[in-house]
C-alpha positions in Angstrom: -0.9 -12.9 7.8 -2.1 -10.7 10.8 -4.2 -13.8 11.8 -1.4 -15.8 11.7 1.0 -13.2 13.7 -2.1 -13.4 16.6 -1.7 -17.3 16.5 2.0 -17.3 17.0 1.9 -14.7 19.9 -0.7 -16.4 21.4 1.2 -19.8 21.2 4.5 -17.6 22.4 2.3 -16.5 25.5 1.0 -19.6 26.5 4.3 -21.2 26.5 5.7 -18.2 28.4 3.1 -19.3 31.0 3.1 -22.6 31.5 7.3 -22.5 31.5 6.3 -20.2 34.3 4.1 -22.1 36.1 6.1 -24.9 36.1 9.5 -23.5 36.7 8.5 -21.3 39.7 8.8 -23.1 43.2 6.4 -21.0 45.4 3.7 -19.9 42.8 0.3 -19.5 44.8 -2.8 -20.5 43.0 -4.1 -16.5 43.3 -0.8 -15.7 41.2 -1.7 -18.7 38.7 -5.3 -16.8 38.4 -3.6 -13.6 37.9 -1.7 -15.0 35.1 -4.3 -16.8 33.5 -6.5 -13.4 33.2 -3.5 -11.9 32.1 -3.3 -14.2 29.5 -6.7 -13.9 29.0 -6.6 -10.4 28.7 -3.5 -10.3 26.1 -5.5 -12.7 23.9 -8.6 -10.2 24.2 -6.4 -7.3 23.2 -4.8 -9.2 20.3 -8.2 -10.3 19.0 -9.5 -6.6 19.3 -6.4 -5.5 17.4 -6.6 -8.2 14.8 -10.1 -7.1 14.1 -9.4 -3.7 14.0 -6.1 -4.1 11.4 -9.0 -6.3 9.4 -11.3 -3.7 9.2 -9.1 -0.8 8.2 -7.7 -3.1 4.9 -11.3 -3.7 4.3 -11.8 -0.1 4.6 -8.7 0.6 2.1 -9.5 -2.2 -0.3 -13.4 -0.2 -0.7 -11.4 3.1 -1.0 -10.9 2.1 -4.8 -14.0 1.3 -6.5 -11.6 0.1 -9.8 -8.2 -0.7 -9.6 -6.0 -1.7 -13.1 -2.7 -3.2 -12.5 0.3 -3.9 -15.1 3.7 -3.9 -16.1 6.3 -1.8 -18.3 9.5 -1.4 -18.6 12.1 1.4 -17.9 15.4 1.3 -19.6 18.0 1.7 -16.8 15.8 0.7 -14.1 14.0 -2.7 -15.4 10.6 -3.9 -15.1 8.2 -2.0 -13.1 5.1 -3.2 -11.9 2.4 -0.3 -11.1 -1.2 0.1 -9.6 -3.7 2.4 -10.8 -6.7 2.8 -7.6 -9.5 5.1 -8.4 -13.0 6.0 -7.3 -15.5 8.8 -8.4 -15.9 12.0 -6.2 -18.8 13.4 -8.2 -18.9 15.6 -11.0 -16.9 13.7 -13.4 -13.7 13.8 -11.3 -12.5 10.6 -9.8 -9.1 10.3 -7.0 -6.8 8.4 -7.9 -3.5 7.0 -6.6 -0.7 5.1 -8.7 1.4 2.8 -7.0 4.9 1.7 -8.8 7.0 -1.7 -7.4 10.8 -2.6 -9.2 13.8 -3.9 -7.5 17.1 -2.2 -7.1 18.7 -4.5 -4.9 16.0 -5.1 -3.0 12.1 -4.8 -3.3 10.9 -1.1 -3.6 7.7 0.8 -4.0 6.5 4.3 -4.5 3.2 6.4 -4.6 4.1 8.3 -7.7 0.8 10.1 -7.7 -2.1 10.6 -5.4 -4.8 13.3 -7.0 -8.1 14.0 -8.5 -8.6 13.6 -12.5 -11.2 13.1 -14.7 -11.8 9.8 -17.3 -9.9 7.2 -15.5 -7.9 5.0 -15.5 -4.5 6.5 -15.8 -1.9 5.3 -18.4 1.7 4.5 -17.4 4.7 3.3 -19.4 8.1 3.6 -19.7 10.2 5.3 -22.5 14.1 6.9 -23.1 14.6 5.9 -19.0 11.6 7.5 -18.2 8.4 6.6 -16.3 5.5 8.4 -17.7 2.1 8.6 -16.6 -1.1 10.5 -18.7 -4.2 11.4 -17.3 -7.6 13.6 -19.2 -8.4 16.6 -17.5 -11.6 18.1 -19.0 -13.4 21.3 -18.5 -16.8 21.6 -17.2 -19.9 21.0 -19.7 -16.9 20.6 -22.8 -16.8 17.7 -24.0 -13.1 18.0 -25.2 -10.5 17.1 -22.4 -6.3 17.8 -22.2 -4.1 15.1 -21.7 -1.5 16.1 -18.9 1.5 13.7 -19.0 3.9 13.7 -16.2 7.3 12.6 -16.5 9.5 10.5 -13.5 13.4 10.2 -13.5 14.8 7.6 -11.7 17.1 8.8 -8.9 19.5 5.5 -8.3 21.0 7.5 -5.6 18.1 8.3 -3.4 16.1 4.6 -5.4 13.4 6.6 -6.1 11.2 8.2 -9.0 11.1 11.8 -8.9 8.9 14.1 -11.0 10.6 15.8 -14.0 9.2 19.7 -14.2 8.0 20.0 -17.9 8.9 16.2 -18.6 6.2 15.6 -20.2 7.8 16.1 -23.4 9.6 13.4 -22.9 7.0 10.7 -23.1 6.3 10.1 -26.8 5.6 6.7 -27.4 
């Protein structure tokens, strides 16, 4: 899409330069050379921006070793699509981000979790009007892990999911 925007921007700029050249009565060859050089500079600038944006996308995509995605239903909200991206940060810990998408008049998106936990991936489900996330945390040198559950309630006015304090008890499935 970014490359398409580059092509459209280049076409529009070259069209403007051509229109300027054909519409000007007293244009000198020096002015044409200056406009052509400016056009080349704009093309070079757009190329550098497109390359930087492409490499930023590649860096972001490589930030997560694994991505798990799926969908769940939250009563009162509807279908929620989610992505759980995670990568090892060493010592059996994983950095993770949980991203959700849904519709409420228009498409909505929100990162509901960004942090570190053990034993990926986190699990996401909807129950009783809540969006629930569970993840495991493990004591060092122990085989027994504790499951942490976070519940989110949908705030229809703000159109976001808000974490509930001690909401894990609402997420039984």
